[in-house]
mmCIF file of the N, C-alpha and C atoms, coordinates in Angstrom:
data_MODEL
# 
_entry.id   MODEL 
# 
loop_
_atom_site.group_PDB 
_atom_site.id 
_atom_site.type_symbol 
_atom_site.label_atom_id 
_atom_site.label_alt_id 
_atom_site.label_comp_id 
_atom_site.label_asym_id 
_atom_site.label_entity_id 
_atom_site.label_seq_id 
_atom_site.pdbx_PDB_ins_code 
_atom_site.Cartn_x 
_atom_site.Cartn_y 
_atom_site.Cartn_z 
_atom_site.occupancy 
_atom_site.B_iso_or_equiv 
_atom_site.pdbx_formal_charge 
_atom_site.auth_seq_id 
_atom_site.auth_comp_id 
_atom_site.auth_asym_id 
_atom_site.auth_atom_id 
_atom_site.pdbx_PDB_model_num 
ATOM 1   N N  . UNK A 1 1  ? -27.721 -4.628 6.021   1.00 0.00 ? 1  UNK A N  1 
ATOM 2   C CA . UNK A 1 1  ? -27.306 -3.454 6.947   1.00 0.00 ? 1  UNK A CA 1 
ATOM 3   C C  . UNK A 1 1  ? -26.224 -4.049 8.101   1.00 0.00 ? 1  UNK A C  1 
ATOM 4   N N  . UNK A 1 2  ? -26.427 -5.336 8.403   1.00 0.00 ? 2  UNK A N  1 
ATOM 5   C CA . UNK A 1 2  ? -25.461 -5.979 9.452   1.00 0.00 ? 2  UNK A CA 1 
ATOM 6   C C  . UNK A 1 2  ? -24.025 -6.072 8.942   1.00 0.00 ? 2  UNK A C  1 
ATOM 7   N N  . UNK A 1 3  ? -24.184 -6.462 7.628   1.00 0.00 ? 3  UNK A N  1 
ATOM 8   C CA . UNK A 1 3  ? -22.750 -6.708 7.048   1.00 0.00 ? 3  UNK A CA 1 
ATOM 9   C C  . UNK A 1 3  ? -21.884 -5.407 6.820   1.00 0.00 ? 3  UNK A C  1 
ATOM 10  N N  . UNK A 1 4  ? -22.557 -4.189 6.371   1.00 0.00 ? 4  UNK A N  1 
ATOM 11  C CA . UNK A 1 4  ? -21.897 -3.077 6.323   1.00 0.00 ? 4  UNK A CA 1 
ATOM 12  C C  . UNK A 1 4  ? -21.432 -2.668 7.688   1.00 0.00 ? 4  UNK A C  1 
ATOM 13  N N  . UNK A 1 5  ? -21.978 -2.826 8.936   1.00 0.00 ? 5  UNK A N  1 
ATOM 14  C CA . UNK A 1 5  ? -21.633 -2.378 10.197  1.00 0.00 ? 5  UNK A CA 1 
ATOM 15  C C  . UNK A 1 5  ? -20.444 -3.291 10.707  1.00 0.00 ? 5  UNK A C  1 
ATOM 16  N N  . UNK A 1 6  ? -20.471 -4.728 10.412  1.00 0.00 ? 6  UNK A N  1 
ATOM 17  C CA . UNK A 1 6  ? -19.180 -5.575 10.362  1.00 0.00 ? 6  UNK A CA 1 
ATOM 18  C C  . UNK A 1 6  ? -17.927 -4.926 9.693   1.00 0.00 ? 6  UNK A C  1 
ATOM 19  N N  . UNK A 1 7  ? -18.343 -4.488 8.350   1.00 0.00 ? 7  UNK A N  1 
ATOM 20  C CA . UNK A 1 7  ? -17.293 -3.856 7.726   1.00 0.00 ? 7  UNK A CA 1 
ATOM 21  C C  . UNK A 1 7  ? -16.732 -2.644 8.231   1.00 0.00 ? 7  UNK A C  1 
ATOM 22  N N  . UNK A 1 8  ? -17.385 -1.887 8.690   1.00 0.00 ? 8  UNK A N  1 
ATOM 23  C CA . UNK A 1 8  ? -16.881 -0.451 9.269   1.00 0.00 ? 8  UNK A CA 1 
ATOM 24  C C  . UNK A 1 8  ? -16.296 -0.793 10.591  1.00 0.00 ? 8  UNK A C  1 
ATOM 25  N N  . UNK A 1 9  ? -16.651 -1.586 11.462  1.00 0.00 ? 9  UNK A N  1 
ATOM 26  C CA . UNK A 1 9  ? -15.795 -2.001 12.635  1.00 0.00 ? 9  UNK A CA 1 
ATOM 27  C C  . UNK A 1 9  ? -14.480 -2.597 12.339  1.00 0.00 ? 9  UNK A C  1 
ATOM 28  N N  . UNK A 1 10 ? -14.441 -3.315 11.082  1.00 0.00 ? 10 UNK A N  1 
ATOM 29  C CA . UNK A 1 10 ? -13.085 -3.860 10.902  1.00 0.00 ? 10 UNK A CA 1 
ATOM 30  C C  . UNK A 1 10 ? -12.100 -2.702 10.135  1.00 0.00 ? 10 UNK A C  1 
ATOM 31  N N  . UNK A 1 11 ? -12.719 -1.939 9.498   1.00 0.00 ? 11 UNK A N  1 
ATOM 32  C CA . UNK A 1 11 ? -12.232 -0.601 9.002   1.00 0.00 ? 11 UNK A CA 1 
ATOM 33  C C  . UNK A 1 11 ? -11.539 0.100  10.385  1.00 0.00 ? 11 UNK A C  1 
ATOM 34  N N  . UNK A 1 12 ? -12.129 0.122  11.415  1.00 0.00 ? 12 UNK A N  1 
ATOM 35  C CA . UNK A 1 12 ? -11.869 0.809  12.519  1.00 0.00 ? 12 UNK A CA 1 
ATOM 36  C C  . UNK A 1 12 ? -10.401 0.265  13.187  1.00 0.00 ? 12 UNK A C  1 
ATOM 37  N N  . UNK A 1 13 ? -10.382 -1.021 13.086  1.00 0.00 ? 13 UNK A N  1 
ATOM 38  C CA . UNK A 1 13 ? -9.282  -1.844 13.543  1.00 0.00 ? 13 UNK A CA 1 
ATOM 39  C C  . UNK A 1 13 ? -8.116  -1.577 12.687  1.00 0.00 ? 13 UNK A C  1 
ATOM 40  N N  . UNK A 1 14 ? -8.111  -1.123 11.639  1.00 0.00 ? 14 UNK A N  1 
ATOM 41  C CA . UNK A 1 14 ? -7.083  -1.137 10.715  1.00 0.00 ? 14 UNK A CA 1 
ATOM 42  C C  . UNK A 1 14 ? -6.269  0.141  11.218  1.00 0.00 ? 14 UNK A C  1 
ATOM 43  N N  . UNK A 1 15 ? -5.204  0.019  11.874  1.00 0.00 ? 15 UNK A N  1 
ATOM 44  C CA . UNK A 1 15 ? -4.331  0.802  12.565  1.00 0.00 ? 15 UNK A CA 1 
ATOM 45  C C  . UNK A 1 15 ? -3.552  1.800  11.421  1.00 0.00 ? 15 UNK A C  1 
ATOM 46  N N  . UNK A 1 16 ? -3.144  2.794  11.981  1.00 0.00 ? 16 UNK A N  1 
ATOM 47  C CA . UNK A 1 16 ? -2.277  3.676  10.938  1.00 0.00 ? 16 UNK A CA 1 
ATOM 48  C C  . UNK A 1 16 ? -1.088  2.966  10.760  1.00 0.00 ? 16 UNK A C  1 
ATOM 49  N N  . UNK A 1 17 ? -0.424  2.334  11.466  1.00 0.00 ? 17 UNK A N  1 
ATOM 50  C CA . UNK A 1 17 ? 0.875   1.800  11.270  1.00 0.00 ? 17 UNK A CA 1 
ATOM 51  C C  . UNK A 1 17 ? 0.594   0.548  9.946   1.00 0.00 ? 17 UNK A C  1 
ATOM 52  N N  . UNK A 1 18 ? -0.503  -0.226 10.157  1.00 0.00 ? 18 UNK A N  1 
ATOM 53  C CA . UNK A 1 18 ? -0.711  -0.971 8.979   1.00 0.00 ? 18 UNK A CA 1 
ATOM 54  C C  . UNK A 1 18 ? -1.107  -0.249 7.701   1.00 0.00 ? 18 UNK A C  1 
ATOM 55  N N  . UNK A 1 19 ? -1.681  0.749  7.931   1.00 0.00 ? 19 UNK A N  1 
ATOM 56  C CA . UNK A 1 19 ? -2.060  1.608  6.883   1.00 0.00 ? 19 UNK A CA 1 
ATOM 57  C C  . UNK A 1 19 ? -0.837  2.223  5.886   1.00 0.00 ? 19 UNK A C  1 
ATOM 58  N N  . UNK A 1 20 ? 0.076   2.584  6.806   1.00 0.00 ? 20 UNK A N  1 
ATOM 59  C CA . UNK A 1 20 ? 1.387   2.858  6.170   1.00 0.00 ? 20 UNK A CA 1 
ATOM 60  C C  . UNK A 1 20 ? 2.263   1.820  5.507   1.00 0.00 ? 20 UNK A C  1 
ATOM 61  N N  . UNK A 1 21 ? 2.061   0.662  6.123   1.00 0.00 ? 21 UNK A N  1 
ATOM 62  C CA . UNK A 1 21 ? 2.706   -0.502 5.410   1.00 0.00 ? 21 UNK A CA 1 
ATOM 63  C C  . UNK A 1 21 ? 2.027   -0.806 4.154   1.00 0.00 ? 21 UNK A C  1 
ATOM 64  N N  . UNK A 1 22 ? 0.832   -0.764 4.210   1.00 0.00 ? 22 UNK A N  1 
ATOM 65  C CA . UNK A 1 22 ? -0.060  -1.181 3.007   1.00 0.00 ? 22 UNK A CA 1 
ATOM 66  C C  . UNK A 1 22 ? 0.373   -0.008 1.872   1.00 0.00 ? 22 UNK A C  1 
ATOM 67  N N  . UNK A 1 23 ? 0.405   1.315  2.178   1.00 0.00 ? 23 UNK A N  1 
ATOM 68  C CA . UNK A 1 23 ? 0.837   2.282  1.207   1.00 0.00 ? 23 UNK A CA 1 
ATOM 69  C C  . UNK A 1 23 ? 2.084   2.036  0.889   1.00 0.00 ? 23 UNK A C  1 
ATOM 70  N N  . UNK A 1 24 ? 3.292   1.598  1.803   1.00 0.00 ? 24 UNK A N  1 
ATOM 71  C CA . UNK A 1 24 ? 4.553   1.236  1.075   1.00 0.00 ? 24 UNK A CA 1 
ATOM 72  C C  . UNK A 1 24 ? 4.517   0.301  0.114   1.00 0.00 ? 24 UNK A C  1 
ATOM 73  N N  . UNK A 1 25 ? 3.630   -0.690 0.494   1.00 0.00 ? 25 UNK A N  1 
ATOM 74  C CA . UNK A 1 25 ? 3.795   -2.020 -0.246  1.00 0.00 ? 25 UNK A CA 1 
ATOM 75  C C  . UNK A 1 25 ? 3.026   -1.443 -2.063  1.00 0.00 ? 25 UNK A C  1 
ATOM 76  N N  . UNK A 1 26 ? 1.956   -0.741 -1.763  1.00 0.00 ? 26 UNK A N  1 
ATOM 77  C CA . UNK A 1 26 ? 1.509   -0.137 -3.256  1.00 0.00 ? 26 UNK A CA 1 
ATOM 78  C C  . UNK A 1 26 ? 2.551   0.627  -3.922  1.00 0.00 ? 26 UNK A C  1 
ATOM 79  N N  . UNK A 1 27 ? 3.206   1.449  -3.253  1.00 0.00 ? 27 UNK A N  1 
ATOM 80  C CA . UNK A 1 27 ? 4.373   2.250  -3.860  1.00 0.00 ? 27 UNK A CA 1 
ATOM 81  C C  . UNK A 1 27 ? 5.457   1.103  -4.555  1.00 0.00 ? 27 UNK A C  1 
ATOM 82  N N  . UNK A 1 28 ? 5.843   0.334  -3.675  1.00 0.00 ? 28 UNK A N  1 
ATOM 83  C CA . UNK A 1 28 ? 6.732   -1.002 -4.066  1.00 0.00 ? 28 UNK A CA 1 
ATOM 84  C C  . UNK A 1 28 ? 6.431   -1.395 -5.309  1.00 0.00 ? 28 UNK A C  1 
ATOM 85  N N  . UNK A 1 29 ? 4.914   -1.916 -5.621  1.00 0.00 ? 29 UNK A N  1 
ATOM 86  C CA . UNK A 1 29 ? 4.247   -2.439 -6.614  1.00 0.00 ? 29 UNK A CA 1 
ATOM 87  C C  . UNK A 1 29 ? 4.321   -1.642 -7.807  1.00 0.00 ? 29 UNK A C  1 
ATOM 88  N N  . UNK A 1 30 ? 3.816   -0.281 -7.606  1.00 0.00 ? 30 UNK A N  1 
ATOM 89  C CA . UNK A 1 30 ? 4.037   0.690  -8.585  1.00 0.00 ? 30 UNK A CA 1 
ATOM 90  C C  . UNK A 1 30 ? 5.733   0.975  -9.142  1.00 0.00 ? 30 UNK A C  1 
ATOM 91  N N  . UNK A 1 31 ? 6.558   0.957  -8.252  1.00 0.00 ? 31 UNK A N  1 
ATOM 92  C CA . UNK A 1 31 ? 7.861   1.154  -8.487  1.00 0.00 ? 31 UNK A CA 1 
ATOM 93  C C  . UNK A 1 31 ? 8.513   -0.174 -9.558  1.00 0.00 ? 31 UNK A C  1 
ATOM 94  N N  . UNK A 1 32 ? 7.951   -1.259 -9.053  1.00 0.00 ? 32 UNK A N  1 
ATOM 95  C CA . UNK A 1 32 ? 8.370   -2.353 -9.892  1.00 0.00 ? 32 UNK A CA 1 
ATOM 96  C C  . UNK A 1 32 ? 7.710   -2.384 -11.392 1.00 0.00 ? 32 UNK A C  1 
ATOM 97  N N  . UNK A 1 33 ? 6.426   -2.058 -11.375 1.00 0.00 ? 33 UNK A N  1 
ATOM 98  C CA . UNK A 1 33 ? 5.756   -1.729 -12.782 1.00 0.00 ? 33 UNK A CA 1 
ATOM 99  C C  . UNK A 1 33 ? 6.456   -0.683 -13.367 1.00 0.00 ? 33 UNK A C  1 
ATOM 100 N N  . UNK A 1 34 ? 6.984   0.185  -12.876 1.00 0.00 ? 34 UNK A N  1 
ATOM 101 C CA . UNK A 1 34 ? 7.410   1.187  -13.658 1.00 0.00 ? 34 UNK A CA 1 
ATOM 102 C C  . UNK A 1 34 ? 9.050   0.965  -13.948 1.00 0.00 ? 34 UNK A C  1 
ATOM 103 N N  . UNK A 1 35 ? 9.502   -0.196 -13.786 1.00 0.00 ? 35 UNK A N  1 
ATOM 104 C CA . UNK A 1 35 ? 11.008  -0.425 -13.722 1.00 0.00 ? 35 UNK A CA 1 
ATOM 105 C C  . UNK A 1 35 ? 11.362  -1.150 -15.024 1.00 0.00 ? 35 UNK A C  1 
ATOM 106 N N  . UNK A 1 36 ? 10.912  -0.601 -16.069 1.00 0.00 ? 36 UNK A N  1 
ATOM 107 C CA . UNK A 1 36 ? 11.344  -1.157 -17.415 1.00 0.00 ? 36 UNK A CA 1 
ATOM 108 C C  . UNK A 1 36 ? 12.388  -0.387 -18.008 1.00 0.00 ? 36 UNK A C  1 
ATOM 109 N N  . UNK A 1 37 ? 13.590  -0.631 -17.637 1.00 0.00 ? 37 UNK A N  1 
ATOM 110 C CA . UNK A 1 37 ? 15.069  -0.170 -18.024 1.00 0.00 ? 37 UNK A CA 1 
ATOM 111 C C  . UNK A 1 37 ? 15.201  1.266  -17.399 1.00 0.00 ? 37 UNK A C  1 
ATOM 112 N N  . UNK A 1 38 ? 14.613  1.229  -16.227 1.00 0.00 ? 38 UNK A N  1 
ATOM 113 C CA . UNK A 1 38 ? 14.430  2.455  -15.507 1.00 0.00 ? 38 UNK A CA 1 
ATOM 114 C C  . UNK A 1 38 ? 15.287  2.382  -14.384 1.00 0.00 ? 38 UNK A C  1 
ATOM 115 N N  . UNK A 1 39 ? 16.644  1.516  -14.291 1.00 0.00 ? 39 UNK A N  1 
ATOM 116 C CA . UNK A 1 39 ? 16.910  1.167  -12.902 1.00 0.00 ? 39 UNK A CA 1 
ATOM 117 C C  . UNK A 1 39 ? 17.259  2.237  -11.786 1.00 0.00 ? 39 UNK A C  1 
ATOM 118 N N  . UNK A 1 40 ? 17.778  3.411  -12.405 1.00 0.00 ? 40 UNK A N  1 
ATOM 119 C CA . UNK A 1 40 ? 18.131  4.480  -11.519 1.00 0.00 ? 40 UNK A CA 1 
ATOM 120 C C  . UNK A 1 40 ? 17.017  4.728  -10.936 1.00 0.00 ? 40 UNK A C  1 
ATOM 121 N N  . UNK A 1 41 ? 15.956  5.202  -11.620 1.00 0.00 ? 41 UNK A N  1 
ATOM 122 C CA . UNK A 1 41 ? 14.620  5.667  -11.134 1.00 0.00 ? 41 UNK A CA 1 
ATOM 123 C C  . UNK A 1 41 ? 13.749  4.421  -10.011 1.00 0.00 ? 41 UNK A C  1 
ATOM 124 N N  . UNK A 1 42 ? 14.019  3.513  -10.494 1.00 0.00 ? 42 UNK A N  1 
ATOM 125 C CA . UNK A 1 42 ? 13.592  2.346  -9.614  1.00 0.00 ? 42 UNK A CA 1 
ATOM 126 C C  . UNK A 1 42 ? 14.288  2.271  -8.171  1.00 0.00 ? 42 UNK A C  1 
ATOM 127 N N  . UNK A 1 43 ? 15.535  2.566  -8.137  1.00 0.00 ? 43 UNK A N  1 
ATOM 128 C CA . UNK A 1 43 ? 16.227  2.402  -7.035  1.00 0.00 ? 43 UNK A CA 1 
ATOM 129 C C  . UNK A 1 43 ? 15.844  3.531  -6.139  1.00 0.00 ? 43 UNK A C  1 
ATOM 130 N N  . UNK A 1 44 ? 15.731  5.010  -6.741  1.00 0.00 ? 44 UNK A N  1 
ATOM 131 C CA . UNK A 1 44 ? 15.244  6.039  -6.075  1.00 0.00 ? 44 UNK A CA 1 
ATOM 132 C C  . UNK A 1 44 ? 13.958  5.920  -5.362  1.00 0.00 ? 44 UNK A C  1 
ATOM 133 N N  . UNK A 1 45 ? 12.987  5.314  -5.752  1.00 0.00 ? 45 UNK A N  1 
ATOM 134 C CA . UNK A 1 45 ? 11.713  4.928  -5.165  1.00 0.00 ? 45 UNK A CA 1 
ATOM 135 C C  . UNK A 1 45 ? 11.814  3.923  -3.855  1.00 0.00 ? 45 UNK A C  1 
ATOM 136 N N  . UNK A 1 46 ? 12.817  2.911  -4.310  1.00 0.00 ? 46 UNK A N  1 
ATOM 137 C CA . UNK A 1 46 ? 12.820  1.793  -3.398  1.00 0.00 ? 46 UNK A CA 1 
ATOM 138 C C  . UNK A 1 46 ? 13.422  2.146  -2.290  1.00 0.00 ? 46 UNK A C  1 
ATOM 139 N N  . UNK A 1 47 ? 14.658  2.980  -2.248  1.00 0.00 ? 47 UNK A N  1 
ATOM 140 C CA . UNK A 1 47 ? 15.632  3.375  -1.187  1.00 0.00 ? 47 UNK A CA 1 
ATOM 141 C C  . UNK A 1 47 ? 15.592  4.644  -0.772  1.00 0.00 ? 47 UNK A C  1 
# 
């Protein structure tokens, strides 16, 4: 039970800004994964 409480506390400290940055990184990784000869599509996602 104690481990779960610690995990929940650490989640509370995860700010919205950090969350947005994390989501941007995920989107960037997805963009790279979809970049097989689709350069135009790639740049559209990244910029």
